Each structure stands twice: as C-alpha cells, then as structure tokens.
N, C-alpha and C positions, 0 to 999 in steps of 0.2 A: 585342667583343674575341675574338681567336682562342682556340679551345680547345686550348691547348698547355701543356706542363709547363715550368716554369722551372728552369733549373739554377743553380748557384752563380755561374757566370761571368756569366750574364745579369743576376742580381740585383745583383752587384757593379758591373756596367756601369751599371745603372740608378742605383745610389747615386752613382756618380762623376759622373753627368750632372745630378744634382740641383742646382738653382741655389743659390748662396750668398747668401741673403737676410738682410738686417739687420732686426732688430725692435727699435725704440726704446721700446716700451711697458714700463711697470714691471711687476714680478712681481705686485704687488697687483692691477693691472688685468687681467692674464691670469688670475689666480686667480678674480677676481670673475666674469669671463665664463664660465669653466669651471663655477663653482658655479651660475651662472644657468642653464646648459645642463643641469644635473642630473648632472654627471659624478661627484659624490660621494654620490649617493643610495643606491647599492647597498650592502647590508650584507655584511660579511665574516663567514662562519660561523666560530664558535669550534670548531675541531677540529684534530686533529693533522695536520701536513702530511707526506705520504708523499713520499719522495725520487723525483723524476722527472728523469731525465737528458734534457736538451734537446740535440738535435743542432744543429750549426752551421746546417744548412739550415732548421731550425725557427725559429731566432732570426732569420736573414736573412729568412725568409718573413714573420715578424711585422713586421719593419721595412718590408719592401716593401709589405705590405698597408696600413700606415699612410701610406706615401708616396703610394700610389695614392689613398688617401682624401683626402690633401692636394691632389693634382693634380686631383681630380674637382670642385673648386670648392665646398667646404663653407664656407658663410659664416655659419652661425648662431651661432658662438662670437664672432666679432669684430664683428658688427653692421655698422657703417658703415666698418669698416676695409677696406683693400684686399685683393685676393687674395694679394698678397705677404705680408701680415701673417699671413693664415690658414695659408699654407704654412710660414712660419717657426714658428708655434706647433705645428703638426703635426709638424715636424721635431724640435722639442724633446720632444714627447710620444713620438715614435718612439725617440729616444735613451734616454729614461727607461725605456720598456718593454723595450728591449734589455738595459739594465743589470739590470733586475729579473729578466728571464728568465735571464740569466747567473748572477745571485746565487742564484736558485732551483735552478739546476742544480748549484751547488756545495754546497747544503745537504744534510745527511745526516739520515736518519730518527732517528738517535740524538742529534742535537743538541738542546739545550734551546730550545724555541720560545716566543716571546711574541706573542700576538695579543690586542690590546686589554687588556694587563696580565694575561692569564691565563697561568700557567706550565703548559706542556703536557708535563710529565714528572713521574714519581713521585719526589719528593724524600725519601721516607722512608729512614731509615738503619737502622732496626730490622727484625727479621723477624717476620712475623705468621702465624697459623695457616693461612690460606688459601694461603700460599706453600709449605707443606709437604704439600699434598695428594698429591703423587706424589714427595716428596723427604723427606730427613731432615736435621736440623740437626746439624752437628758444631761443638761449642763448644771454644774454646781461648783461653787467656790469653797474649797476646804481650808481649814486653818493650818497654816504651815508653822514651822519652828520659829519664825522671826516676826510674828504678829502681822503676817501678810497673808492674804488669800491666794491660793493656788488654783487656777482654773483646771477642772478635769471634766472629761466627757465619758458618760457611760452609755453604751449602745444597748437599747432595749428592743428585743425582737417583737414584731407585730403581734404574734400569738400571745405573748405575755401582756401586751398592752390591752388587747381585746379581753383577756381574762380579768385584768385589773380594772378596766374602765368601760368596757363594752364598746370600745372604738380603738382604732389603731392610730388616731391623731389627737390625743389629749393635749391640752395646753401645757406650757412649762410650769405655770402655777399649779395646775392639777397634779402634774408629776411631782412637783416639790412637796405638795401636801401628802402625797402617797409614799414617796420614796425617801424623803429626807431623814425620817426617823429610822429607816431600815439600814442605812449605810453604816457599816462597821468601820468607823473612821480610824480607830487605833490600829486595826488590823491592816488597813491600807497605808499606815505610816503617818497619820495626821492626828491632830488634837481633836477632842470632842467639841463640837460646836453646834451641830444641827440636831433637831430642828430649832430654828431661832425662836426666841421668846415672842409671845404675842400671836397675832393673827395675820396671815398672809392671804390676800385676796387679789382679784383682778377686776378692772373696769376698762374694757376695751384694750387699748395699748398701754394702759397704766397699771402698775402694780401698787397696791395699797398695803403698807405694813403698819398695823396698829400695835404700838408697843405699850406694855404695862409700866407702872412706876418701878423704879429700881431695876431697870432692865440691865444696866451695867455695860452697855455698849459705848458709853462716853466717859468711862472712868479715867482714861488716859489717851494720849494721841495714838498710841499703838492699837488700842482696842477700837477706836473710832476708825482708823485706817483699815483695820481688818473687816469691820462691818461694812463700810462703803465698798471695799473691793469685792466682798462676797456678793453684794447686791448686783454689781456690774457683771461678775463672772456667772452668776446664776440666771439673771434675767436680761442681760444686755443684748442677746441675740434675737429676742422675741418681742421686746417691749421698748417703748420710747422713754418713759419716765417712771420713777418710783416716788410715791408720796408717803412720807413717814409721819404718822399721826399719833397723838396720845389717846388715852381711853375716852376723852371727851370729844374726840373727833377733830381737834384742832391740830395745827402743825406742831410737831414735836420740837421742843427747845432742848438742844443738847448742851451740856455744861461746857464742852470744849468750844462751842460756837457762841453761846450766850444770847441767841435770838432765834425766833421760830425758823425752822428749816425750810428752805425752798425745795421744790420738787427736784429730785436728782435726774439730770438729763443723761440718759444712758448713751445716746448716740454720740455725745461729745466726750464720753469718758473711756472709749475703747480704742483710741488711736495710739497704740503702744508699740514699743520695741520689745522683742522677746530675747531673754537671756537664759543661761543655765542657772537653775535654782536647785541647789543640792539640799535635799531634806534627809531626815533620818531614814525615811522609807524609800529613798531612791532619788533619781535625778529627774527634774521636770523643766519644762520651758515656760517661763513666767514673765510678766511685765516687770520692768525694773522700777520698783517703788511707784508704779502707776504713773510714771511721767508720760504725759500725752504730747502729741505733735500735731502740727497743722497739716503737714504734707508727708507722704510716704517716703520721699527722698530724705527728709530730715530724720525720720525714724530709722531708715536703713543705714544711714551714715553713723547714727548714734550707736548702732550695734557694735562698732569697732572699739568703743571706749569701755573702760572699767573704772568707775568712780566710787565704788564702795566694796566692802568685803563680803557682801551677801550674794550679789548677782555677778556671774562670770560671763565674759563675752564668749559667744559661740564661734566666732571667726577663727579659723585654723591659723596656727603660727605661720608667719611669713606670707599670709594671703591678704591681698588687697583687691579692691574692686571700685568700679564707678557705677552710677545709677542714672538711668534715663527714664523719665516718667512720662508716659503717654497713656493710651487706653490700657496697654499692658506695660508693666514695669520691666525694664531690661537691666539685669545685673551682669556687668561684664568684668571678668577677672583680668587684672592688669598683666598677669603672666599666665600662660597656659596651665590650667589646673589639672593635675593627675590625681584623681580621687583615690586611686589604689596606693598612693604614697602615704596615706594617713590612716589612722585607726578608723574603721568603717562606722562605728557608732558615733564618733566625733564628727565625721562628715555628715551623718544623718542629722545630728543636732543642728549643724550650721544650715543645711538646706531647709529643714523644717522651720527653724526660727525665722529665716528670711520669708518663707511662705506665710507663716502665721502673722508676721509683722505686716506684710502687704495685704493679707486678708482682712486685717482690722480696718483697712481703708477700702475694702471690697475690691481689691486689685489682685490680678494674677501676675505671675512672674515668668520671665524667660531668662535662662542663664546662657551666657555666651563665653567662649574661650575655655570650654571644658574638654579635656582629652577624650573622655568616654562619651559615646552617644547614648548608651543605655547603662543604667546603674541601679541596682535594686529594683524598685517599682517605677523608676522615673525614666522618661525619654527626653533627653536634653535637646533633641532636634525639634521639640515642640514646646508650646507654652505649658507649664506644669499646672496640675489641678490645684484649685484653691481649697485648703483645708476647711472643714466645717466645725472643727473643734480641736482644742489642744489636750494633750495628756490623756490618752485613752486609758480608762480604768476598767478593770474586769467587772462584769456583772456579778461575779461571785461575791463581791463585797456588799451586795444587797442581801441582807439577811431576811429569810422568810419565816 
C-alpha cells in the first residue's frame, strides 16, 4: 500500500464503494463466532472515563480501518462462511464502533458513569472534614415547601474568604451578614426568606437578633417553626444561645407564645433524627419536624418510623438493625447487608442520615454486618467519618 495520508473525501469515497452485502445468519450465530474468536476476553478496567473529544476524521479513520480489515480476507470468525459473510459482519462491527466512538465523544467528565455496575461519582450529599482543608463551611437554614427549615452547607474557599473578609476564618454571623443576601434561594429550589428582618449580631457565643415591629415571624405556628428551625440550622454549630430582642432591647414577645421569649438554647435543639425531605428542588436530609431526643440510640431507632406524610424514612426496605451506644455508636444490621442489592443513591441516603443523626450528638458510627468492606468513599472496616454539615449546596448559588 502506498504511504499516503487519507483525507475525509477519500474515506467517504471508500465507504460509498463498499458492497451492499446481505447476511442471513442469526445474531446468535454471529455472537457465537465472535465469542469463539476471543472478542470478549479483554477486561474493561474500572476507572473514571475522562472526556475525549473525537474528531470526525478519527471516527472515519476507525471505520475505514475496520473496512480494510474486512476487505483483507479475514476468515477466522465465519469458518466455512463465504468472504461476503465476513465482510458483512465486519461492516456491522464498524457501524457499532462508530456509534460507540460518537457516544464517547458526547460524554462529559461530570456525567455519572456506570462500568460493570460501579457508580463512578461521589454521591455523598453531606460535607466531611477533608472537604474543608482549604475551605470553611457556611451553614444556613433555607425555607422549604412545608414551612420548615432545611439545613444546607455551602463550602467557601479560603481565597474567597480572604477577599471578602481579609481572613480565612470569619465567624458564622459575619458570613451570614455577607452571604445571606447573595443566595439565590429560588434557583436552589427554596422559597425566599433571607436575609432575615432586623439586625443579626454576635456577643461571644450568643447570637443577638433584634427584630422590628410587624416582622411576621409569629403570624402562625408554621412561620414560628420555620423561624426557630432556621436559627438552629444557621447558628447551631457555632453558638450556644440566641437572644431575640425587640427594638427597645427587651426580650421579644411572640404572639404565638404570649410572653417574653427565653434565650434559645441551641445545644439542646440539635439532637435530631434525619429523614428524607423531598422538596421541589430536590431531595434533602432533614430533621423530622425538629423532634429532639435525649440519646443517640433513641434517635437512631426513631429513624425506622414514618409518622407523617412529609418526612420519609431513609431505612432501606426489609432492612433492620440494632444500636450499641458507647464512645462510638455501633449500628449492626440484623441480616448481612449487600449494598449492591439496592439503588446506590438510596443506600447513600441511609448511611448519611445515620451519620448525621449520630453527629448531632457528636458521635461517630461503625457499621457491622455489611457485605462490602469498601463502598463509595466509605470503608466499613473502620469507624466512619463524622459529617460536619448536611446537604451540600453549590457555591454557584451565591450571586456576586
């Protein structure tokens, strides 16, 4: 063959001259021949697929190479079949290869990939300590569809914090004062709520919220519940109490309560069980109507129940467990749990809801009687990391 470069026109001309050959063999016969030839012996490595843009020339070149392979008289697949049958089979293979190459060209590196049932993306919804090595978590409670606060966590890179505050360790109140007005709540799937009315300040480990008249946070039990939940979700990890004052500096009297409010004790308000909370903008893990518990064992057992139409249990169907509470909480499944037998995202919700529930008591969790030693980012031979925040929200929702 001449040593020359082929252009697209020459390749298209070659394709147009290819004979239109009929192949009356069954698909089963073709598959058997291919299998006999060892066409399916190569193992596909389990790894992330990086986006590779295929040029049109590359796709045509692959097709042309397969055509030349066919025209060269390859007979080992078809055995006693004629040369026409071999060419037809190779034409089918060339068309399949072309479609696969085009599909790979359309694939993006951010797309969820499945290779031999392995999910090649991090499906975790919570935030973990290693994700804050060069960042800081900004916590905030957003207004959900059911007049309840949904806790979310936004990771702010240190360089952004230094640009905004002159330091990479601003307080949560300072971050709220800066970022609350910038969140595009509707784009994130929530109702507009922030920034709250009045003035939010801090005094040591106390948040002081001074409210104006006609603030509207006590017009009904739902609005009051949303307000209190928001304070816990936004400031509960960094402060001990919230004092709610009127413009005269006295304790606020809410119409739903009828007497001056006592300081809100944040440390007593965060011992929750986490459930699936389906919002218009997606699925989140949230406390079940802020029901608090005295012990982590009570909170973890409560996760098995469904006592309303809003919050759904994260526990997988047919799965049960026992809880042992020591320095580390041990959750033991009563039957050996095969994580691959369930939808992977549902498995992740269950694992993370347990971790979040335990973390509200400052406890870590060890799972026992799990078939897989490693799954996603978790190693079940070890104590699992304690989440530092629920429901990671992209920093893209902070408008600049």
